Backbone atoms as SQL, in Angstrom:
CREATE TABLE atoms (id INTEGER PRIMARY KEY, chain TEXT, resi INTEGER, resn TEXT, atom TEXT, x REAL, y REAL, z REAL);
INSERT INTO atoms VALUES
  (1, 'A', 1, 'UNK', 'N', -19.606, 9.064, 4.042),
  (2, 'A', 1, 'UNK', 'CA', -19.337, 9.960, 3.255),
  (3, 'A', 1, 'UNK', 'C', -18.572, 8.953, 1.905),
  (4, 'A', 2, 'UNK', 'N', -18.453, 7.606, 2.016),
  (5, 'A', 2, 'UNK', 'CA', -18.537, 6.922, 0.920),
  (6, 'A', 2, 'UNK', 'C', -16.535, 6.884, 0.622),
  (7, 'A', 3, 'UNK', 'N', -15.992, 7.182, 2.226),
  (8, 'A', 3, 'UNK', 'CA', -14.239, 7.394, 1.703),
  (9, 'A', 3, 'UNK', 'C', -13.823, 6.233, 2.911),
  (10, 'A', 4, 'UNK', 'N', -12.971, 4.829, 2.256),
  (11, 'A', 4, 'UNK', 'CA', -12.475, 4.529, 3.332),
  (12, 'A', 4, 'UNK', 'C', -11.003, 4.875, 4.127),
  (13, 'A', 5, 'UNK', 'N', -10.558, 4.521, 5.012),
  (14, 'A', 5, 'UNK', 'CA', -9.724, 4.947, 6.027),
  (15, 'A', 5, 'UNK', 'C', -8.278, 4.525, 4.906),
  (16, 'A', 6, 'UNK', 'N', -8.409, 4.043, 3.940),
  (17, 'A', 6, 'UNK', 'CA', -7.047, 4.064, 3.273),
  (18, 'A', 6, 'UNK', 'C', -7.165, 5.188, 1.818),
  (19, 'A', 7, 'UNK', 'N', -8.103, 5.071, 1.709),
  (20, 'A', 7, 'UNK', 'CA', -8.571, 6.213, 0.879),
  (21, 'A', 7, 'UNK', 'C', -8.410, 7.620, 1.260),
  (22, 'A', 8, 'UNK', 'N', -8.371, 8.017, 2.897),
  (23, 'A', 8, 'UNK', 'CA', -8.486, 9.008, 3.492),
  (24, 'A', 8, 'UNK', 'C', -6.762, 8.971, 3.766),
  (25, 'A', 9, 'UNK', 'N', -5.586, 8.397, 3.899),
  (26, 'A', 9, 'UNK', 'CA', -4.378, 7.883, 4.355),
  (27, 'A', 9, 'UNK', 'C', -3.586, 8.514, 2.852),
  (28, 'A', 10, 'UNK', 'N', -4.193, 7.872, 1.900),
  (29, 'A', 10, 'UNK', 'CA', -3.315, 8.169, 0.443),
  (30, 'A', 10, 'UNK', 'C', -3.727, 9.910, 0.268),
  (31, 'A', 11, 'UNK', 'N', -4.946, 10.110, 0.356),
  (32, 'A', 11, 'UNK', 'CA', -5.302, 11.942, 0.291),
  (33, 'A', 11, 'UNK', 'C', -4.663, 12.527, 1.154),
  (34, 'A', 12, 'UNK', 'N', -4.054, 11.850, 2.293),
  (35, 'A', 12, 'UNK', 'CA', -3.587, 13.565, 3.488),
  (36, 'A', 12, 'UNK', 'C', -2.005, 12.893, 3.415),
  (37, 'A', 13, 'UNK', 'N', -1.877, 11.696, 3.155),
  (38, 'A', 13, 'UNK', 'CA', 0.159, 11.683, 2.568),
  (39, 'A', 13, 'UNK', 'C', 0.291, 12.542, 1.256),
  (40, 'A', 14, 'UNK', 'N', -0.991, 12.559, 0.299),
  (41, 'A', 14, 'UNK', 'CA', -0.102, 13.372, -1.200),
  (42, 'A', 14, 'UNK', 'C', -0.724, 14.824, -0.966),
  (43, 'A', 15, 'UNK', 'N', -1.917, 15.060, 0.087),
  (44, 'A', 15, 'UNK', 'CA', -1.896, 16.853, 0.311),
  (45, 'A', 15, 'UNK', 'C', -0.540, 17.134, 0.915),
  (46, 'A', 16, 'UNK', 'N', -0.416, 16.792, 2.446),
  (47, 'A', 16, 'UNK', 'CA', 0.971, 16.556, 2.753),
  (48, 'A', 16, 'UNK', 'C', 1.992, 16.664, 2.145),
  (49, 'A', 17, 'UNK', 'N', 2.474, 16.111, 0.879),
  (50, 'A', 17, 'UNK', 'CA', 3.322, 15.935, 0.259),
  (51, 'A', 17, 'UNK', 'C', 3.177, 15.713, -1.090),
  (52, 'A', 18, 'UNK', 'N', 2.668, 16.849, -1.563),
  (53, 'A', 18, 'UNK', 'CA', 2.475, 16.790, -3.604),
  (54, 'A', 18, 'UNK', 'C', 3.311, 15.935, -3.917),
  (55, 'A', 19, 'UNK', 'N', 3.742, 15.381, -5.092),
  (56, 'A', 19, 'UNK', 'CA', 4.413, 14.542, -6.395),
  (57, 'A', 19, 'UNK', 'C', 4.981, 13.261, -5.458),
  (58, 'A', 20, 'UNK', 'N', 4.572, 12.644, -4.545),
  (59, 'A', 20, 'UNK', 'CA', 4.856, 11.445, -4.066),
  (60, 'A', 20, 'UNK', 'C', 4.553, 10.868, -4.896),
  (61, 'A', 21, 'UNK', 'N', 5.388, 9.544, -5.162),
  (62, 'A', 21, 'UNK', 'CA', 5.032, 8.465, -6.031),
  (63, 'A', 21, 'UNK', 'C', 4.427, 6.884, -5.752),
  (64, 'A', 22, 'UNK', 'N', 4.025, 6.074, -6.502),
  (65, 'A', 22, 'UNK', 'CA', 3.569, 5.239, -5.911),
  (66, 'A', 22, 'UNK', 'C', 4.363, 4.441, -4.837),
  (67, 'A', 23, 'UNK', 'N', 5.768, 4.313, -5.396),
  (68, 'A', 23, 'UNK', 'CA', 5.924, 3.835, -4.571),
  (69, 'A', 23, 'UNK', 'C', 6.735, 3.747, -3.037),
  (70, 'A', 24, 'UNK', 'N', 6.845, 5.151, -3.140),
  (71, 'A', 24, 'UNK', 'CA', 6.865, 5.897, -1.574),
  (72, 'A', 24, 'UNK', 'C', 5.880, 5.636, -0.941),
  (73, 'A', 25, 'UNK', 'N', 4.576, 6.422, -1.960),
  (74, 'A', 25, 'UNK', 'CA', 3.360, 6.052, -0.644),
  (75, 'A', 25, 'UNK', 'C', 2.915, 4.555, -0.470),
  (76, 'A', 26, 'UNK', 'N', 3.365, 3.421, -1.054),
  (77, 'A', 26, 'UNK', 'CA', 3.520, 2.231, -0.517),
  (78, 'A', 26, 'UNK', 'C', 4.305, 2.420, 0.726),
  (79, 'A', 27, 'UNK', 'N', 5.264, 2.626, 0.860),
  (80, 'A', 27, 'UNK', 'CA', 6.808, 2.406, 1.894),
  (81, 'A', 27, 'UNK', 'C', 6.276, 3.463, 3.259),
  (82, 'A', 28, 'UNK', 'N', 5.332, 4.943, 2.931),
  (83, 'A', 28, 'UNK', 'CA', 5.085, 5.673, 4.026),
  (84, 'A', 28, 'UNK', 'C', 3.338, 5.028, 4.693),
  (85, 'A', 29, 'UNK', 'N', 2.842, 4.404, 4.192),
  (86, 'A', 29, 'UNK', 'CA', 1.022, 3.339, 4.064),
  (87, 'A', 29, 'UNK', 'C', 1.950, 2.102, 4.707),
  (88, 'A', 30, 'UNK', 'N', 2.573, 1.932, 4.675),
  (89, 'A', 30, 'UNK', 'CA', 3.181, 0.062, 4.914),
  (90, 'A', 30, 'UNK', 'C', 2.122, -0.739, 4.154),
  (91, 'A', 31, 'UNK', 'N', 2.512, -0.182, 2.990),
  (92, 'A', 31, 'UNK', 'CA', 0.896, -1.494, 1.696),
  (93, 'A', 31, 'UNK', 'C', 1.763, -1.965, 0.670),
  (94, 'A', 32, 'UNK', 'N', 1.555, -2.382, -0.005),
  (95, 'A', 32, 'UNK', 'CA', 1.844, -2.866, -0.999),
  (96, 'A', 32, 'UNK', 'C', 1.939, -2.329, -2.283),
  (97, 'A', 33, 'UNK', 'N', 3.039, -1.954, -3.255),
  (98, 'A', 33, 'UNK', 'CA', 2.407, -1.436, -4.420),
  (99, 'A', 33, 'UNK', 'C', 1.304, -1.312, -4.777),
  (100, 'A', 34, 'UNK', 'N', 1.159, -3.349, -5.006),
  (101, 'A', 34, 'UNK', 'CA', -0.238, -3.003, -6.239),
  (102, 'A', 34, 'UNK', 'C', -1.585, -2.613, -4.758),
  (103, 'A', 35, 'UNK', 'N', -1.231, -2.578, -3.783),
  (104, 'A', 35, 'UNK', 'CA', -2.582, -1.570, -3.125),
  (105, 'A', 35, 'UNK', 'C', -2.574, -0.234, -3.300),
  (106, 'A', 36, 'UNK', 'N', -1.437, 0.369, -3.200),
  (107, 'A', 36, 'UNK', 'CA', -1.523, 1.807, -3.764),
  (108, 'A', 36, 'UNK', 'C', -2.287, 1.990, -5.020),
  (109, 'A', 37, 'UNK', 'N', -1.466, 1.173, -6.136),
  (110, 'A', 37, 'UNK', 'CA', -1.901, 1.156, -7.530),
  (111, 'A', 37, 'UNK', 'C', -3.608, 1.272, -7.401),
  (112, 'A', 38, 'UNK', 'N', -4.060, 0.046, -6.993),
  (113, 'A', 38, 'UNK', 'CA', -5.306, 0.211, -7.183),
  (114, 'A', 38, 'UNK', 'C', -5.997, 1.250, -6.618),
  (115, 'A', 39, 'UNK', 'N', -5.514, 1.824, -5.168),
  (116, 'A', 39, 'UNK', 'CA', -6.146, 3.244, -4.451),
  (117, 'A', 39, 'UNK', 'C', -6.055, 4.351, -5.449),
  (118, 'A', 40, 'UNK', 'N', -4.922, 4.073, -6.017),
  (119, 'A', 40, 'UNK', 'CA', -4.904, 5.105, -6.847),
  (120, 'A', 40, 'UNK', 'C', -5.680, 5.697, -7.749),
  (121, 'A', 41, 'UNK', 'N', -5.909, 4.069, -8.768),
  (122, 'A', 41, 'UNK', 'CA', -6.540, 4.368, -9.696),
  (123, 'A', 41, 'UNK', 'C', -8.328, 4.898, -9.183),
  (124, 'A', 42, 'UNK', 'N', -8.767, 3.682, -8.089),
  (125, 'A', 42, 'UNK', 'CA', -9.768, 4.418, -7.646),
  (126, 'A', 42, 'UNK', 'C', -9.995, 5.795, -7.181),
  (127, 'A', 43, 'UNK', 'N', -9.336, 6.352, -6.882),
  (128, 'A', 43, 'UNK', 'CA', -9.256, 7.888, -6.557),
  (129, 'A', 43, 'UNK', 'C', -9.092, 8.961, -7.896),
  (130, 'A', 44, 'UNK', 'N', -8.704, 8.107, -8.508),
  (131, 'A', 44, 'UNK', 'CA', -8.069, 8.869, -9.866),
  (132, 'A', 44, 'UNK', 'C', -9.539, 8.746, -10.581),
  (133, 'A', 45, 'UNK', 'N', -10.338, 7.868, -10.492),
  (134, 'A', 45, 'UNK', 'CA', -11.824, 7.523, -11.522),
  (135, 'A', 45, 'UNK', 'C', -12.533, 8.614, -10.920),
  (136, 'A', 46, 'UNK', 'N', -12.217, 8.710, -9.299),
  (137, 'A', 46, 'UNK', 'CA', -13.133, 9.351, -8.679),
  (138, 'A', 46, 'UNK', 'C', -13.210, 11.134, -8.892),
  (139, 'A', 47, 'UNK', 'N', -11.940, 11.615, -9.719),
  (140, 'A', 47, 'UNK', 'CA', -11.682, 12.668, -9.947),
  (141, 'A', 47, 'UNK', 'C', -10.903, 13.754, -8.844),
  (142, 'A', 48, 'UNK', 'N', -10.325, 12.838, -7.958),
  (143, 'A', 48, 'UNK', 'CA', -9.732, 13.287, -6.862),
  (144, 'A', 48, 'UNK', 'C', -8.169, 13.454, -6.637),
  (145, 'A', 49, 'UNK', 'N', -7.630, 12.520, -7.756),
  (146, 'A', 49, 'UNK', 'CA', -6.114, 12.168, -7.766),
  (147, 'A', 49, 'UNK', 'C', -6.148, 12.405, -9.503),
  (148, 'A', 50, 'UNK', 'N', -4.579, 13.097, -9.711),
  (149, 'A', 50, 'UNK', 'CA', -4.085, 12.716, -10.875),
  (150, 'A', 50, 'UNK', 'C', -2.453, 12.392, -11.021),
  (151, 'A', 51, 'UNK', 'N', -2.018, 12.119, -11.534),
  (152, 'A', 51, 'UNK', 'CA', -1.214, 11.385, -12.124),
  (153, 'A', 51, 'UNK', 'C', 0.016, 12.771, -13.277),
  (154, 'A', 52, 'UNK', 'N', 1.034, 12.857, -12.920),
  (155, 'A', 52, 'UNK', 'CA', 2.026, 14.010, -13.670),
  (156, 'A', 52, 'UNK', 'C', 3.274, 13.198, -13.624),
  (157, 'A', 53, 'UNK', 'N', 3.525, 13.527, -15.082),
  (158, 'A', 53, 'UNK', 'CA', 5.236, 12.961, -15.421),
  (159, 'A', 53, 'UNK', 'C', 6.168, 13.425, -14.532),
  (160, 'A', 54, 'UNK', 'N', 7.280, 12.733, -13.609),
  (161, 'A', 54, 'UNK', 'CA', 8.261, 13.550, -12.819),
  (162, 'A', 54, 'UNK', 'C', 8.938, 14.301, -14.420),
  (163, 'A', 55, 'UNK', 'N', 9.526, 15.629, -13.527),
  (164, 'A', 55, 'UNK', 'CA', 10.339, 16.396, -14.588),
  (165, 'A', 55, 'UNK', 'C', 10.920, 16.012, -14.973),
  (166, 'A', 56, 'UNK', 'N', 12.389, 15.018, -14.484),
  (167, 'A', 56, 'UNK', 'CA', 13.502, 14.685, -14.773),
  (168, 'A', 56, 'UNK', 'C', 13.333, 13.057, -15.270),
  (169, 'A', 57, 'UNK', 'N', 12.572, 12.075, -14.756),
  (170, 'A', 57, 'UNK', 'CA', 12.747, 11.056, -15.581),
  (171, 'A', 57, 'UNK', 'C', 10.907, 10.654, -15.532),
  (172, 'A', 58, 'UNK', 'N', 10.989, 10.412, -16.647),
  (173, 'A', 58, 'UNK', 'CA', 9.993, 10.217, -17.692),
  (174, 'A', 58, 'UNK', 'C', 9.158, 8.882, -17.447),
  (175, 'A', 59, 'UNK', 'N', 9.548, 8.083, -16.853),
  (176, 'A', 59, 'UNK', 'CA', 8.853, 6.823, -16.354),
  (177, 'A', 59, 'UNK', 'C', 8.297, 6.865, -15.118),
  (178, 'A', 60, 'UNK', 'N', 8.506, 8.091, -14.476),
  (179, 'A', 60, 'UNK', 'CA', 8.124, 8.051, -13.035),
  (180, 'A', 60, 'UNK', 'C', 7.063, 8.584, -13.136),
  (181, 'A', 61, 'UNK', 'N', 5.749, 8.442, -12.333),
  (182, 'A', 61, 'UNK', 'CA', 4.643, 9.785, -11.898),
  (183, 'A', 61, 'UNK', 'C', 3.926, 10.195, -11.164),
  (184, 'A', 62, 'UNK', 'N', 4.012, 11.391, -10.820),
  (185, 'A', 62, 'UNK', 'CA', 3.641, 11.779, -9.047),
  (186, 'A', 62, 'UNK', 'C', 2.867, 12.030, -9.046),
  (187, 'A', 63, 'UNK', 'N', 2.110, 12.060, -7.439),
  (188, 'A', 63, 'UNK', 'CA', 0.488, 12.236, -7.374),
  (189, 'A', 63, 'UNK', 'C', 0.454, 13.704, -6.916),
  (190, 'A', 64, 'UNK', 'N', -0.696, 13.728, -7.290),
  (191, 'A', 64, 'UNK', 'CA', -1.352, 15.048, -6.846),
  (192, 'A', 64, 'UNK', 'C', -2.933, 15.585, -6.657),
  (193, 'A', 65, 'UNK', 'N', -2.874, 15.904, -5.788),
  (194, 'A', 65, 'UNK', 'CA', -4.538, 16.292, -5.418),
  (195, 'A', 65, 'UNK', 'C', -5.188, 16.957, -6.615),
  (196, 'A', 66, 'UNK', 'N', -6.432, 16.827, -6.550),
  (197, 'A', 66, 'UNK', 'CA', -7.327, 17.704, -7.722),
  (198, 'A', 66, 'UNK', 'C', -7.779, 18.427, -6.873),
  (199, 'A', 67, 'UNK', 'N', -8.739, 19.498, -7.286),
  (200, 'A', 67, 'UNK', 'CA', -9.775, 20.300, -6.622),
  (201, 'A', 67, 'UNK', 'C', -11.108, 19.486, -5.660),
  (202, 'A', 68, 'UNK', 'N', -11.245, 18.335, -6.692),
  (203, 'A', 68, 'UNK', 'CA', -12.313, 17.244, -5.890),
  (204, 'A', 68, 'UNK', 'C', -11.303, 16.650, -4.776),
  (205, 'A', 69, 'UNK', 'N', -10.520, 16.114, -5.067),
  (206, 'A', 69, 'UNK', 'CA', -9.776, 15.625, -3.631),
  (207, 'A', 69, 'UNK', 'C', -9.229, 16.411, -3.022),
  (208, 'A', 70, 'UNK', 'N', -8.976, 17.602, -2.818),
  (209, 'A', 70, 'UNK', 'CA', -8.590, 18.541, -1.738),
  (210, 'A', 70, 'UNK', 'C', -10.093, 19.016, -1.068),
  (211, 'A', 71, 'UNK', 'N', -10.747, 19.323, -1.820),
  (212, 'A', 71, 'UNK', 'CA', -12.654, 19.164, -1.099),
  (213, 'A', 71, 'UNK', 'C', -13.113, 17.874, -0.616),
  (214, 'A', 72, 'UNK', 'N', -12.466, 16.760, -1.194),
  (215, 'A', 72, 'UNK', 'CA', -12.891, 15.216, -0.566),
  (216, 'A', 72, 'UNK', 'C', -12.296, 15.522, 1.125),
  (217, 'A', 73, 'UNK', 'N', -11.107, 15.976, 1.241),
  (218, 'A', 73, 'UNK', 'CA', -10.187, 15.748, 2.208),
  (219, 'A', 73, 'UNK', 'C', -10.648, 16.820, 3.164),
  (220, 'A', 74, 'UNK', 'N', -11.162, 18.086, 2.698),
  (221, 'A', 74, 'UNK', 'CA', -11.878, 18.865, 3.949),
  (222, 'A', 74, 'UNK', 'C', -13.108, 18.389, 4.383),
  (223, 'A', 75, 'UNK', 'N', -13.965, 17.848, 3.502),
  (224, 'A', 75, 'UNK', 'CA', -15.143, 17.640, 4.619),
  (225, 'A', 75, 'UNK', 'C', -14.735, 16.065, 5.078),
  (226, 'A', 76, 'UNK', 'N', -13.917, 14.859, 4.962),
  (227, 'A', 76, 'UNK', 'CA', -13.405, 14.500, 5.600),
  (228, 'A', 76, 'UNK', 'C', -12.677, 14.732, 7.243),
  (229, 'A', 77, 'UNK', 'N', -11.882, 15.198, 7.063),
  (230, 'A', 77, 'UNK', 'CA', -11.495, 16.534, 8.119),
  (231, 'A', 77, 'UNK', 'C', -12.908, 17.037, 8.852),
  (232, 'A', 78, 'UNK', 'N', -14.010, 17.483, 8.421),
  (233, 'A', 78, 'UNK', 'CA', -14.978, 17.822, 9.007),
  (234, 'A', 78, 'UNK', 'C', -15.168, 17.143, 9.631),
  (235, 'A', 79, 'UNK', 'N', -15.680, 15.700, 9.521),
  (236, 'A', 79, 'UNK', 'CA', -16.136, 14.834, 9.811),
  (237, 'A', 79, 'UNK', 'C', -14.806, 14.532, 11.014),
  (238, 'A', 80, 'UNK', 'N', -14.032, 13.894, 11.023),
  (239, 'A', 80, 'UNK', 'CA', -13.544, 13.775, 11.776),
  (240, 'A', 80, 'UNK', 'C', -12.970, 14.546, 12.886),
  (241, 'A', 81, 'UNK', 'N', -13.171, 15.736, 12.996),
  (242, 'A', 81, 'UNK', 'CA', -13.810, 17.134, 13.927),
  (243, 'A', 81, 'UNK', 'C', -14.462, 16.964, 14.430),
  (244, 'A', 82, 'UNK', 'N', -15.830, 16.577, 14.115),
  (245, 'A', 82, 'UNK', 'CA', -16.827, 16.948, 14.674),
  (246, 'A', 82, 'UNK', 'C', -16.770, 15.026, 15.860),
  (247, 'A', 83, 'UNK', 'N', -16.082, 13.647, 15.279),
  (248, 'A', 83, 'UNK', 'CA', -16.356, 13.154, 16.172),
  (249, 'A', 83, 'UNK', 'C', -15.203, 13.125, 16.855),
  (250, 'A', 84, 'UNK', 'N', -14.040, 13.959, 16.795),
  (251, 'A', 84, 'UNK', 'CA', -13.011, 13.829, 17.999),
  (252, 'A', 84, 'UNK', 'C', -13.986, 14.710, 18.784),
  (253, 'A', 85, 'UNK', 'N', -14.821, 15.934, 18.972),
  (254, 'A', 85, 'UNK', 'CA', -15.245, 16.593, 19.778),
  (255, 'A', 85, 'UNK', 'C', -16.213, 16.045, 20.230),
  (256, 'A', 86, 'UNK', 'N', -16.906, 14.962, 19.614),
  (257, 'A', 86, 'UNK', 'CA', -18.070, 13.900, 20.394),
  (258, 'A', 86, 'UNK', 'C', -17.335, 13.503, 21.566),
  (259, 'A', 87, 'UNK', 'N', -16.143, 13.077, 21.168),
  (260, 'A', 87, 'UNK', 'CA', -15.906, 11.788, 22.045),
  (261, 'A', 87, 'UNK', 'C', -15.082, 13.090, 22.908),
  (262, 'A', 88, 'UNK', 'N', -14.289, 14.169, 22.957),
  (263, 'A', 88, 'UNK', 'CA', -13.937, 14.833, 24.338),
  (264, 'A', 88, 'UNK', 'C', -15.213, 15.279, 24.790),
  (265, 'A', 89, 'UNK', 'N', -16.512, 15.926, 24.345),
  (266, 'A', 89, 'UNK', 'CA', -17.307, 15.794, 25.066),
  (267, 'A', 89, 'UNK', 'C', -17.890, 14.986, 25.816),
  (268, 'A', 90, 'UNK', 'N', -18.046, 13.596, 25.416),
  (269, 'A', 90, 'UNK', 'CA', -18.518, 12.434, 26.284),
  (270, 'A', 90, 'UNK', 'C', -17.184, 12.281, 27.155),
  (271, 'A', 91, 'UNK', 'N', -15.919, 11.984, 26.774),
  (272, 'A', 91, 'UNK', 'CA', -15.351, 11.647, 28.058),
  (273, 'A', 91, 'UNK', 'C', -14.766, 12.960, 29.101),
  (274, 'A', 92, 'UNK', 'N', -14.716, 14.281, 28.575),
  (275, 'A', 92, 'UNK', 'CA', -14.476, 15.109, 29.378),
  (276, 'A', 92, 'UNK', 'C', -12.608, 15.349, 28.775),
  (277, 'A', 93, 'UNK', 'N', -12.773, 16.792, 29.304),
  (278, 'A', 93, 'UNK', 'CA', -11.238, 17.163, 28.474),
  (279, 'A', 93, 'UNK', 'C', -9.809, 16.788, 29.321),
  (280, 'A', 94, 'UNK', 'N', -10.309, 16.107, 30.188),
  (281, 'A', 94, 'UNK', 'CA', -9.079, 15.467, 31.469),
  (282, 'A', 94, 'UNK', 'C', -8.597, 13.798, 30.598),
  (283, 'A', 95, 'UNK', 'N', -9.604, 12.826, 30.543),
  (284, 'A', 95, 'UNK', 'CA', -10.067, 11.938, 29.702),
  (285, 'A', 95, 'UNK', 'C', -9.134, 11.961, 28.594),
  (286, 'A', 96, 'UNK', 'N', -9.308, 13.161, 27.914),
  (287, 'A', 96, 'UNK', 'CA', -9.693, 13.078, 26.003),
  (288, 'A', 96, 'UNK', 'C', -8.234, 13.258, 25.895),
  (289, 'A', 97, 'UNK', 'N', -7.548, 13.735, 27.093),
  (290, 'A', 97, 'UNK', 'CA', -5.951, 14.425, 27.147),
  (291, 'A', 97, 'UNK', 'C', -5.465, 12.925, 27.167),
  (292, 'A', 98, 'UNK', 'N', -5.863, 12.378, 28.201),
  (293, 'A', 98, 'UNK', 'CA', -4.878, 11.031, 28.271),
  (294, 'A', 98, 'UNK', 'C', -5.431, 10.076, 27.329),
  (295, 'A', 99, 'UNK', 'N', -6.436, 10.403, 26.655),
  (296, 'A', 99, 'UNK', 'CA', -6.647, 9.553, 26.079),
  (297, 'A', 99, 'UNK', 'C', -5.583, 9.567, 24.799),
  (298, 'A', 100, 'UNK', 'N', -5.388, 10.857, 24.032),
  (299, 'A', 100, 'UNK', 'CA', -4.942, 11.277, 22.809),
  (300, 'A', 100, 'UNK', 'C', -3.137, 10.566, 23.546),
  (301, 'A', 101, 'UNK', 'N', -2.600, 10.766, 24.643),
  (302, 'A', 101, 'UNK', 'CA', -1.937, 10.315, 25.214),
  (303, 'A', 101, 'UNK', 'C', -1.143, 9.008, 25.014),
  (304, 'A', 102, 'UNK', 'N', -1.963, 8.265, 25.334),
  (305, 'A', 102, 'UNK', 'CA', -2.700, 6.725, 25.230),
  (306, 'A', 102, 'UNK', 'C', -2.112, 6.137, 23.573),
  (307, 'A', 103, 'UNK', 'N', -2.670, 6.967, 22.807),
  (308, 'A', 103, 'UNK', 'CA', -3.208, 6.821, 21.626),
  (309, 'A', 103, 'UNK', 'C', -1.604, 7.211, 20.779),
  (310, 'A', 104, 'UNK', 'N', -1.005, 7.904, 20.999),
  (311, 'A', 104, 'UNK', 'CA', -0.290, 8.185, 20.782),
  (312, 'A', 104, 'UNK', 'C', 1.142, 7.547, 21.030),
  (313, 'A', 105, 'UNK', 'N', 1.120, 7.434, 22.113),
  (314, 'A', 105, 'UNK', 'CA', 2.207, 5.896, 22.789),
  (315, 'A', 105, 'UNK', 'C', 1.878, 4.762, 21.736),
  (316, 'A', 106, 'UNK', 'N', 0.367, 4.662, 21.504),
  (317, 'A', 106, 'UNK', 'CA', 0.609, 3.463, 20.603),
  (318, 'A', 106, 'UNK', 'C', 1.131, 3.805, 19.363),
  (319, 'A', 107, 'UNK', 'N', 0.794, 4.431, 19.148),
  (320, 'A', 107, 'UNK', 'CA', 0.980, 5.061, 17.624),
  (321, 'A', 107, 'UNK', 'C', 2.663, 4.996, 17.354),
  (322, 'A', 108, 'UNK', 'N', 3.349, 5.334, 18.445),
  (323, 'A', 108, 'UNK', 'CA', 4.777, 4.742, 18.139),
  (324, 'A', 108, 'UNK', 'C', 5.225, 3.688, 18.571),
  (325, 'A', 109, 'UNK', 'N', 4.549, 3.034, 19.467),
  (326, 'A', 109, 'UNK', 'CA', 5.358, 1.606, 19.274),
  (327, 'A', 109, 'UNK', 'C', 4.757, 1.014, 18.268),
  (328, 'A', 110, 'UNK', 'N', 3.449, 0.598, 17.356),
  (329, 'A', 110, 'UNK', 'CA', 3.566, 0.151, 16.163),
  (330, 'A', 110, 'UNK', 'C', 4.203, 0.885, 15.098),
  (331, 'A', 111, 'UNK', 'N', 4.940, 2.143, 15.252),
  (332, 'A', 111, 'UNK', 'CA', 5.648, 2.676, 13.988),
  (333, 'A', 111, 'UNK', 'C', 7.264, 1.968, 14.570),
  (334, 'A', 112, 'UNK', 'N', 7.344, 2.150, 15.675),
  (335, 'A', 112, 'UNK', 'CA', 8.863, 1.648, 16.393),
  (336, 'A', 112, 'UNK', 'C', 8.970, -0.259, 15.978),
  (337, 'A', 113, 'UNK', 'N', 7.805, -0.788, 15.597),
  (338, 'A', 113, 'UNK', 'CA', 7.922, -2.246, 15.929),
  (339, 'A', 113, 'UNK', 'C', 8.427, -2.938, 14.337);
């Protein structure tokens, strides 16, 4: 799909919370503001993301998905759902449930570190 995990993470974050700033995204994604600026520029160049002036702070720019960004996110979600289904089919429902629980624990440990 020509979409890096970092691009997907940024798109899903902006979809979930439209109007985030680059600084807010950097904190949420645990990357540098420079990394976010680079990702934003790349996605903006693809027409998937747009910057809008903050209604009260003229030097702050909010990030919003475009129609192309929403479509790219939908397409990526479909691919991810297909991969998840393949894993569930291969492991079986019980092992897949166990895997999800273990991955949830890993994610919590990483977040809490």
